[in-house]
N, C-alpha and C positions, 0 to 999 in steps of 0.2 A: 502492498498498498503506499508507503513512503522511500520505499528505496533509490526513486529520484530525486527528492527531496533532500533525501540522505548525501546523496555523491554531490550534490549541490552545496550543500549547507555546511556538510562536516564529513568531509572525504578522508581528513584524520584521524576521526573516530572510524571507521573501517580500517585502516593501516595500523592503528593500534589492539583492536580487539583482533585481527589476522596475527600480528605479532605473539600477541599473549598465545593464541591458543597453537601457533608453532612450534614454542616452547614447551609446552604442554602444560606453561602456567597454569593454564583453564581449562577446563574440560568442555566438550560438547554439551548442548542443552545449557548456555549458560546467557543470560542477560548482561550487557558491558555496558557500562552509564557512566558518560562523560560529567564528570562532577562538575569542572569548572564552568561548562557550558549549561548546566542545571541552575547552577547561581546565577549566571547571567540572565539566564530565562525568569528564574525568580524576582530579580531586581528589574527587569524591566516591568513584571507584573504590579510589583510592590507602587513601581514611581504611577503607573497609569491608575492604579485604583487610588493612590494617595489624589491623583489630579482630579479624578471623578469621586471623593467622598465616601469611597466604599472600603470595607474592612475586609480582607481575607484570611482565611482560616485554610490550613494547607491540607491537601490530601495524599494520603503515601499508601494508597493499596494498590497504584499502579504501579510503583516501584517497590513492591513487597516490604511495605511497612517499614522499611531500612530507618532505623533510630539515627544513625548517623547522619545519613544526608539530611534527616530531618533536622536535628542539631544545627549543622551547618546552613541551611536554611531560617532559621529560628534567629542565627545570629546575624541575620541582614536587617531582618526588623521583624519579623513575623512574630505575631503574638502565640500563637501554637496551631494545635492540629485539629481536625475533623475527625474521630472514631467511628468509623461507618458499622463496625458490632462490637461486641466485646471481646474479640481477642484481640482485634486491632488496640483495642483501649489499654488491654492488658499486657501487650507488649509496649507498645508506648511508654506507659506510665512505668513500668519498670525500668526503662530508662532515663525516667525524670525530663520526659518532655511533655510538656505542659498541656493539658487537653483542654481545648476550646469547646469544642460539640461537640457529646456524645447523644447515641439513640436514634439516629435520624432512620437509616434503610434497617438496624435490627435492634431493637429495643435490650435495654438492659434486664438481663436475668436475674430474677428476687435475690438469690444469693450473691448477687457482686453487686446490690444496689448501694449498699452501706458504704462498700471499698470507694465506690466510685464516689459518691457524695463527699467522702473525705479528701480524693483528692479536689474539689473543689472545682468540677467542669465551669466554663461561665455558662454555658446553656444545656438542658437537655429536652432531647425531642420526646413526645409522647403522642401515641396514636391510641392509645387506649385508657379507659377511666379507673381501669384494674392496673395499670402500671403505674398512672399518674397518682392513685391513691396510695399503692405500695411505696411510690417515692415519699410520696408526703409524709405518713407515717416514719418511715425511717427518716429524713429530714428532723422532724419533730423530734424525735428520740435520741439526737445528736445535736441539737439546739440551732440549727443553720435552716434558712427559708432558700430551696433550689429554686432558679429561673429555669422557668419550660417553654420550649417552644409546641406547637401542637401543628400538624401536618394534617390540612383539609384537602379532600376531595368530591371531586363533582363527575357526573356520570361520563362525560364527555373525555373524560382525563384519560392518559395515555399512563400505563403503568405497565413495567417490565414483569413476564412471570417470574415468582418467586418472589417479588417486591410489592404486592397488592397488600396495601395497608394505608389506614388511614380513617379520619372522621367523618362523616358524610357531610355536607354544605349546608343541605337542608336543615338538617338539626343543629346549626351548630349553636344556636342562642339558648338551647338544652345542655350543649356539651361543656361551654364556656361558663354558666351559671354552676354546674355542678365543680368544675373546677376551681371557680372564685371560691369555692367552700372548703377546700382543702387546705388548712393553713400550713402546711411544711413547702408548699409548691406556689410559685407566682407565674403566671402569665403574660409572657415578656415578649414572645416573636412569633412568628408563621414561618413554616418552610415547605417546600414542593421538590419534586425530582419525577422527572428531568423538567427544567423550564425552558429550557434552550436546545436544539436540535438541528445539526446538519441535513441541507436539504439537497440529495444529489441531484435533482432536476434543475431548482435553480442557483446550483453552486455557493451556496451562502447560509450561515447561523441564521435559524430564524426562532420566534417565539414558538413553544407549544401551550395546547388548550392550558395547560397547568399552571404557567405563568398567569392565565387568566384568573383562575379561579384563584390564585394566590393573592392577586388582587383585589378581587372582589371577596375574597376571605377580610383584608385588611380593611376596606371598605365597611360591611357590616360590620366590625368590631368599632371601628372607630364611632360610627352611629351609636352604638353601642355605650361609649365611653369609656373603652378597653385600650389603654393606652399601648402601642405595640410598638417598641425599641427596635426590633432588627426585622426584616423581613430580609428573609436567607431564601435565595434563588441559583442553588446548585445545577451544574451542569453546562459543557463546552466554555467554562470559563475561557479567558485570554485575554489579551492588550485590545485583541478587536472585537471582543462582545463586550466587555466593561464599559464603553461608553452607550451602548444599547441598553446594560444592565439599570446604568445612572438614569437613563430616560424615564423608566418605570418606575423609579424610587428606591430601587433592590438598596440595601443597606450592607448587606454581607452574603460572599458566593467564595466558593471552594474550589480552587484550581488544583489539577490532579496531572493529566496530559499534558497542559500548556507549558506544564516543568521540565517536561522532556521535548516539547516541540511537535507533538505525535494528535495533534487534532486534526480532524477531515478538513479543516480548512487549509493545512499547511500540506496537503499533499503533492504541490508541484515546488514548496519552498518558497512561498512568497509570505509568509508569516513572521511579526518581528519575534517570535519564539525560534529555536534554532534546534534542529533534530540533535537530542544529545544521548539517543538510548538504540543497540542494536542486540539481535537475538544471532550468536554464533552457535553454528552445531556442524556435525561431520557427517559425511556419507558413508553408511554404514554397508550395504550391499546395492543388490540389482536385481530386481524380480520382475518378469514378465514384461520385460521391455522396459519397466523405469526404475529411478533411482530411488531410494531410501535413505535419509540421514536420520539419526537420533532425535528422537521427539522429548516433550515433558514440556513443553514450555509455549505448547501450541494452545491460540485463542482465538476461539470459534467465530468471535464476532469481529476478529482482528485485520478479517479482508486481506490475508497476505496473498500476493498474486505473483511474485519472483522473488529469485533470489539470486546472488553473486556467490559465484562457485570458484574456488581457490585452490591452488596446487598445496601438498604438505610442504612441495620444496622450498626453502627460504628465498631461494634464487629465482624462483620462477616468478614471473610477473603477469602470466595471463589469467585472464579473468575471462570465465563466461555469463552469460544468464541463464538463469534457469526458470521457467513456468514452475510455479509450485501448486499442486493439485489440492483441492476440498478435500475434506475428511469427511467421512459421514457421522451423522448426530449420535449415531449409536458406538459410535468408536474410541476406544483409549488411546492417547495420541503416544503410544510407542514410536512410531518411526512416522516420519512426514514425506508424503511421495514427492519427488521431480519428473516433470516431463522429461524423458531424456536418458542418455548413458554416460554417466561421468565417474572417474576412477574410485574405486573405494580408498576412502582417507581423506577425501578433498573437504576441504572448508566449505561451508556455506553461511553466510551471511544473509538475515532476511530484516527487514523493519516493516514493523506494522504495530496496530492498535493492540493494546494486550491490558493483562491485568495481573501482575506476576505473582499478585496473593493468590489467584487461584492455580497455579501452576506446581511443577516439580522442579522449576527451575534452581540453578546457581545465580548469583547476582555480583558482579565483580565490578568495584567503584574506583575508576581510574581519575587521577588528575593530571593536571600537565599537559592533557592532550593537546589544546591547542598552541601549546609552546613549543612543541615538539621535543617534548620529554617528558612522556609519559610514565605514570608511576603508579604501582597498583595498591592503594590503599586500603584493600583487603576482599573477602568473600564471603558470601552472605545465603544464610539461607532465603528460599521465598517470603520467609514469614519474621525476617528481620534480624537473624540471631547469627553470630560472627561466625563462620567456620574456621576462617584462617587469617592471618595478617600478612602480606609479604609485600616485596619489593621490586620493582622492576624499572630500571633506569636503561 
């Protein structure tokens, strides 16, 4: 999906990834992240958000919940992260990463409510009265009042399978009245997802019905006299979409793919954010006229269409372009098929939209790529745990 943009915006990342693989420093099925380019993308996002009066919460699931990279970004000026589920909250909090937003896509289990509240998240999202009551009860017991957001949906909204949740807009007044009676929480915000999506036909990022529902909810609550401080509208956040969100009065959003430049709008390498992540693997075998490379990092919504095939020889500069064939939804990505015959042991570089936290891949953080002096800072699991520290110069 992003191979052409990668070649245009960050060819040095290709060279560094292939060099590490040829040395045996990293294994097939590894995402290589250009740390310096991520930080540069992060700076651009912060500046644009500041110019338009929007607060950004970091989203780390796309980069494997990596605490080291999250900490580096926080040092730039981000206040903290959004944890989309309780596993992410666990990983990041264990590394003292500030949690700003917890519970949006996945609610906090009862057994973790007290632990989460003691971390003092800026806001927690609830989309059931039962969860709101539980948070209120625990908050009272430890002497805090937890700010919460609610997620409200309408019939026209777009929800991804497995993410179906939210209070019904038609029942808003009743829901809010009940929440206002819970002494341990305070309703301070609204959120929804996805609020923006890339439109292939128009080749631009457009508002979804979900954003309209978010705004309609805000207007109704304002009429009820409920003061909403945070209007949180995640999805497709980038330097190009922040001005659009500001037009709608959005106060907060949560960049993820923009940090690595892997937003659909950047397919041609035209966005301010530059590609900062590649996937490298290796040809394992041939079968029935196709070549198969080691899998583990395939993401079905990634739209991977082609890869760059490299010889394992350090002296070889020959590069071939290989079409990547889609996998059936019923399969496990033990291998990724390529159209054509390529020598066993060849390296394959791909660049596509991914969610590292749902893969089995390694994650290699590499600094110094942009100055021609790459240094491997460390290799991590897809869940943000350090596997090994290593240096390559």
